[in-house]
C-alpha positions as CSV (number, residue, x, y, z in Angstrom):
1,M,-27.7,-26.6,1.2
2,T,-27.6,-23.6,3.5
3,R,-26.1,-20.5,1.8
4,G,-23.8,-18.3,3.7
5,V,-24.4,-14.7,4.5
6,F,-22.3,-11.9,2.8
7,V,-22.2,-8.4,4.0
8,G,-21.3,-5.2,2.2
9,V,-20.6,-2.0,4.1
10,D,-20.3,1.4,2.3
11,V,-18.3,3.7,4.6
12,A,-18.8,7.4,4.8
13,K,-17.6,9.9,7.3
14,D,-20.8,10.0,9.3
15,R,-22.7,6.9,8.2
16,L,-22.4,3.2,7.5
17,D,-24.8,1.8,4.9
18,V,-25.0,-2.0,5.1
19,A,-26.4,-4.6,2.7
20,F,-26.9,-8.4,3.3
21,R,-27.0,-11.2,0.7
22,P,-28.7,-13.4,-0.2
23,G,-31.6,-12.0,1.9
24,G,-31.4,-8.4,0.5
25,E,-31.8,-6.7,3.9
26,K,-30.4,-3.2,4.4
27,L,-29.3,-1.3,7.5
28,S,-27.9,2.2,8.1
29,V,-26.1,3.2,11.3
30,P,-23.9,6.2,12.4
31,N,-20.2,5.9,11.9
32,D,-19.4,6.3,15.6
33,R,-18.7,4.1,18.5
34,R,-22.4,3.3,19.3
35,G,-23.3,2.7,15.6
36,I,-20.3,0.4,15.1
37,T,-21.1,-1.6,18.2
38,R,-24.7,-2.1,17.1
39,L,-23.5,-3.1,13.6
40,V,-20.9,-5.5,14.9
41,R,-23.4,-7.2,17.1
42,T,-25.9,-7.6,14.2
43,I,-23.2,-9.1,12.0
44,S,-21.9,-11.4,14.7
45,R,-25.4,-13.0,15.1
46,L,-25.4,-13.9,11.4
47,T,-22.0,-15.6,11.4
48,P,-21.2,-14.3,7.9
49,E,-18.8,-15.9,5.4
50,C,-17.4,-12.5,4.4
51,V,-17.8,-8.8,5.3
52,V,-16.5,-6.4,2.6
53,L,-15.5,-2.8,3.0
54,E,-13.8,-0.5,0.6
55,A,-10.9,1.8,1.5
56,S,-12.4,5.2,2.3
57,G,-9.5,7.4,3.3
58,G,-9.3,6.1,6.9
59,Y,-13.0,6.4,7.8
60,E,-13.2,2.6,7.7
61,R,-10.4,2.0,10.2
62,R,-12.5,1.9,13.4
63,L,-15.0,-0.6,11.9
64,L,-12.2,-2.7,10.4
65,E,-10.5,-2.9,13.8
66,R,-13.7,-3.9,15.6
67,L,-14.6,-6.6,13.1
68,A,-11.1,-8.0,13.3
69,E,-11.2,-8.0,17.1
70,E,-14.4,-10.0,17.0
71,D,-12.7,-12.5,14.6
72,L,-15.2,-11.8,11.9
73,P,-14.1,-12.5,8.3
74,V,-13.5,-9.1,6.8
75,A,-11.9,-8.0,3.5
76,L,-10.8,-4.5,2.5
77,V,-10.9,-3.9,-1.2
78,N,-9.9,-1.2,-3.7
79,P,-12.8,1.1,-4.6
80,R,-11.7,0.9,-8.2
81,N,-12.3,-2.8,-8.3
82,I,-15.8,-2.3,-6.8
83,R,-16.7,0.3,-9.3
84,E,-15.6,-1.9,-12.2
85,F,-17.6,-4.8,-10.8
86,A,-20.7,-2.6,-10.5
87,R,-20.4,-1.5,-14.2
88,A,-19.8,-5.1,-15.2
89,S,-23.0,-6.2,-13.4
90,G,-25.1,-3.5,-15.0
91,R,-25.3,-1.0,-12.1
92,L,-24.5,2.4,-13.5
93,A,-26.3,4.5,-10.8
94,K,-24.3,5.3,-7.6
95,T,-25.7,5.9,-4.2
96,D,-24.5,4.8,-0.8
97,A,-27.3,2.1,-0.6
98,I,-26.5,0.9,-4.1
99,D,-22.7,0.8,-3.2
100,A,-23.4,-1.3,-0.1
101,A,-25.5,-3.8,-2.3
102,V,-22.6,-3.9,-4.8
103,L,-20.1,-4.7,-2.0
104,A,-22.3,-7.5,-0.7
105,H,-22.7,-8.9,-4.2
106,F,-18.9,-8.6,-4.8
107,A,-18.3,-10.6,-1.5
108,E,-20.7,-13.3,-2.6
109,V,-19.3,-13.7,-6.2
110,M,-15.6,-12.8,-5.9
111,K,-14.8,-14.3,-2.5
112,P,-12.0,-11.7,-1.8
113,E,-9.0,-12.5,0.3
114,L,-9.7,-11.9,4.0
115,R,-7.9,-9.1,5.8
116,R,-5.8,-9.8,8.9
117,L,-5.4,-6.9,11.2
118,P,-1.7,-6.1,11.9
119,D,-0.5,-6.2,15.4
120,A,-0.4,-3.1,17.6
121,E,3.4,-2.4,16.9
122,T,2.9,-2.6,13.1
123,R,-0.1,-0.3,13.3
124,K,1.9,2.2,15.3
125,L,4.8,2.0,12.9
126,R,2.4,2.6,10.0
127,A,0.9,5.6,11.7
128,L,4.4,7.1,12.3
129,I,5.5,6.5,8.7
130,T,2.2,7.9,7.3
131,R,2.6,11.1,9.5
132,R,6.2,11.5,8.4
133,N,5.2,11.3,4.7
134,Q,2.5,13.9,5.3
135,L,5.0,16.3,7.0
136,V,7.6,15.8,4.2
137,R,4.9,16.7,1.6
138,M,3.9,19.7,3.6
139,M,7.6,20.8,3.9
140,T,8.2,20.3,0.2
141,A,5.1,22.5,-0.6
142,E,6.3,25.3,1.7
143,Q,9.8,25.2,0.3
144,N,8.4,25.5,-3.3
145,R,6.3,28.4,-2.2
146,Q,9.3,30.0,-0.6
147,L,11.1,30.1,-3.9
148,Q,8.4,32.3,-5.5
149,A,7.3,34.2,-2.4
150,L,7.8,38.0,-1.8
151,E,10.2,39.0,0.9
152,S,7.3,40.1,3.2
153,V,6.1,36.5,3.6
154,R,9.4,34.5,3.5
155,A,10.0,34.9,7.2
156,G,6.7,33.1,8.0
157,L,7.4,30.4,5.5
158,S,10.9,29.8,7.0
159,A,9.4,29.5,10.4
160,I,6.9,26.9,9.3
161,I,9.7,25.0,7.4
162,R,11.9,24.9,10.6
163,C,8.9,23.7,12.6
164,L,8.2,20.9,10.1
165,K,11.9,19.9,10.1
166,K,11.8,19.6,13.9
167,Q,8.6,17.5,13.8
168,I,10.2,15.2,11.1
169,S,13.3,14.8,13.3
170,V,11.1,13.8,16.3
171,L,9.3,11.2,14.2
172,D,12.6,9.8,13.0
173,K,13.7,9.3,16.6
174,Q,10.3,7.7,17.4
175,L,10.6,5.4,14.4
176,A,14.2,4.4,15.4
177,A,13.1,3.7,19.0
178,L,10.1,1.6,18.0
179,I,12.2,-0.5,15.7
180,R,14.9,-1.0,18.3
181,A,12.3,-2.0,20.9
182,T,10.6,-4.6,18.7
183,P,12.8,-7.6,18.0
184,A,11.1,-8.6,14.8
185,F,11.4,-5.1,13.4
186,R,15.0,-4.8,14.5
187,Q,16.0,-8.0,12.8
188,K,14.3,-7.1,9.5
189,A,15.8,-3.6,9.6
190,E,19.3,-4.8,10.1
191,L,19.0,-7.1,7.1
192,L,17.4,-4.5,4.8
193,R,19.8,-1.8,5.7
194,S,22.7,-4.0,4.8
195,A,21.7,-3.4,1.2
196,P,23.4,-0.3,-0.4
197,G,20.8,2.4,-0.9
198,V,18.4,1.2,1.7
199,G,18.3,3.7,4.6
200,P,16.3,3.9,7.9
201,V,13.2,5.5,6.4
202,V,13.0,3.1,3.4
203,S,13.5,0.0,5.7
204,A,10.8,1.3,8.1
205,T,8.4,1.8,5.2
206,L,9.0,-1.7,3.9
207,I,8.5,-3.2,7.3
208,A,5.3,-1.3,7.9
209,H,3.7,-1.4,4.5
210,L,5.2,-4.5,2.9
211,S,4.9,-7.1,5.6
212,E,4.8,-9.8,2.9
213,L,8.4,-9.2,2.1
214,G,10.4,-12.4,2.5
215,T,7.3,-14.6,2.4
216,L,6.4,-14.5,-1.4
217,N,8.1,-15.5,-4.5
218,R,9.8,-13.0,-6.9
219,K,6.8,-12.6,-9.2
220,K,4.3,-12.0,-6.5
221,I,6.3,-9.6,-4.5
222,A,7.1,-7.5,-7.6
223,A,3.4,-7.5,-8.5
224,L,2.4,-6.5,-4.9
225,V,4.7,-3.4,-5.1
226,G,3.6,-2.6,-8.6
227,V,6.8,-3.1,-10.5
228,A,5.8,-6.3,-12.3
229,P,5.2,-6.1,-16.1
230,F,1.8,-6.9,-17.6
231,N,1.1,-8.0,-21.1
232,R,-1.0,-5.9,-23.4
233,D,-1.5,-8.2,-26.4
234,S,-4.5,-8.7,-28.6
235,G,-4.5,-10.9,-31.7
236,K,-1.5,-10.0,-33.8
237,L,-0.9,-6.8,-31.8
238,K,1.9,-7.1,-29.3
239,G,1.6,-4.2,-26.9
240,K,4.2,-2.7,-24.7
241,R,4.6,-4.3,-21.4
242,A,4.0,-1.9,-18.5
243,I,3.7,-1.9,-14.7
244,W,0.3,-1.2,-13.2
245,G,-1.3,-1.0,-9.7
246,G,0.6,-2.0,-6.5
247,R,1.3,-0.1,-3.3
248,G,2.1,3.5,-4.2
249,D,3.7,4.5,-0.9
250,V,6.1,1.6,-1.1
251,R,6.9,2.2,-4.7
252,A,7.7,5.8,-4.1
253,M,10.2,5.0,-1.4
254,L,11.6,2.2,-3.5
255,Y,12.1,4.6,-6.4
256,M,14.2,7.0,-4.2
257,S,16.2,4.0,-2.8
258,T,16.9,2.7,-6.3
259,L,18.3,6.1,-7.3
260,A,21.0,5.6,-4.7
261,A,21.3,1.9,-5.1
262,V,22.3,2.1,-8.8
263,R,25.3,4.1,-7.7
264,L,26.2,2.2,-4.6
265,N,25.2,-1.4,-5.3
266,P,27.7,-3.0,-7.8
267,S,25.1,-5.5,-9.1
268,L,22.5,-2.9,-9.7
269,H,25.0,-0.4,-11.1
270,A,26.1,-3.0,-13.7
271,F,22.6,-3.9,-14.5
272,H,21.5,-0.3,-15.0
273,S,24.5,0.4,-17.2
274,R,23.8,-2.6,-19.3
275,L,20.2,-1.5,-19.9
276,R,21.2,2.1,-20.8
277,S,23.9,0.8,-23.2
278,A,21.2,-1.3,-24.8
279,G,19.3,1.9,-25.6
280,K,16.7,1.7,-22.8
281,S,15.3,5.0,-21.6
282,P,16.4,6.2,-18.1
283,K,12.9,5.7,-16.7
284,M,12.6,2.1,-18.1
285,A,16.1,1.2,-16.9
286,L,15.4,2.6,-13.4
287,T,12.0,0.8,-13.2
288,A,13.7,-2.5,-14.1
289,C,16.2,-1.8,-11.3
290,M,13.4,-1.2,-8.9
291,R,12.0,-4.6,-9.6
292,K,15.5,-6.2,-9.3
293,L,16.0,-4.4,-5.9
294,V,12.7,-5.5,-4.4
295,V,13.4,-9.1,-5.5
296,M,16.8,-9.0,-3.9
297,L,15.4,-7.6,-0.6
298,N,12.7,-10.3,-0.7
299,A,15.4,-12.9,-1.1
300,M,17.5,-11.4,1.7
301,L,14.6,-11.7,4.2
302,K,13.6,-15.1,3.0
303,V,17.1,-16.7,3.6
304,G,18.1,-14.4,6.4
305,S,21.2,-13.2,4.7
306,R,22.7,-9.7,4.7
307,C,23.1,-8.0,1.3
308,Y,22.0,-11.1,-0.5
309,E,23.1,-11.1,-4.2
310,E,20.5,-12.6,-6.5
311,R,21.7,-15.4,-8.8
312,T,22.2,-14.1,-12.3
313,R,19.0,-14.5,-14.3
314,P,17.6,-12.7,-17.3
315,V,15.3,-9.9,-16.1
316,K,12.4,-8.9,-18.3
317,L,12.4,-5.2,-19.1
318,I,9.5,-3.2,-17.8
319,A,8.0,-0.1,-19.5
320,A,7.6,2.8,-17.1
321,P,3.9,3.8,-16.6
322,A,2.5,7.0,-18.0
323,T,1.5,8.0,-14.5
324,T,2.4,6.7,-11.0
């Protein structure tokens, strides 16, 4: 039986190291337009079963888009998973060439889920959301510096903060215009914003970075966001259930939304009060409310109902993580 070809690509700023399995061939090309074109042509001739890249801070974006445009089967994986796979397979050394071989081996053994490139509107929405988050972080840092700054530098800090606020306002208008101009976005945004505590930025973030919302069941969507509890049991030891993993940007926005929702949403307010009365910590109670909120939003999009109220069900409590 003919074995398929699996390709691993280690992405760096200036170079792409490539490994092929089962043949073991290796290739290195520049991470620029010409190098990517050469690599894509080489991969296309092999008709691979899977091409695996790991997220590299955006340096993988051009190659990912070209592979998707050529309808090649590509998967983008978490670098942590690749590192753990390398250790489990006995590879303790780390170089770009070794990483490429590990990625190819991972593709052959694990058969990761293939990545579908979002449409142009979604990519634009994600870019706007990402840039807005960057500006908000920059403004927060400058505001914190301003509190401790000497009078001689406060004027400069104030000027930068004003500039950042203007840029954020411009991005907010661009986000609103893009959502209004895209029917699928507009319909989702109207449904999401009907839920108390969900504003324009939160709804735009969910649309951009959680496109699966409304298509998965309650357990899968909670796990995807990173608010699903995981067991930590071994033998007679019953460990504390805690959340782990998920999409950090979505979870951060959901956290801020939940802070407002527990005051404005009667269902979440009663749920939060019940947990606090039962002696749960503020963080544990809020994390449980985050899970309940994302499940409610998922149900709203699934059934196409505004401000969908979930049927009363017992919700398992989730221990807040030590770090997020």
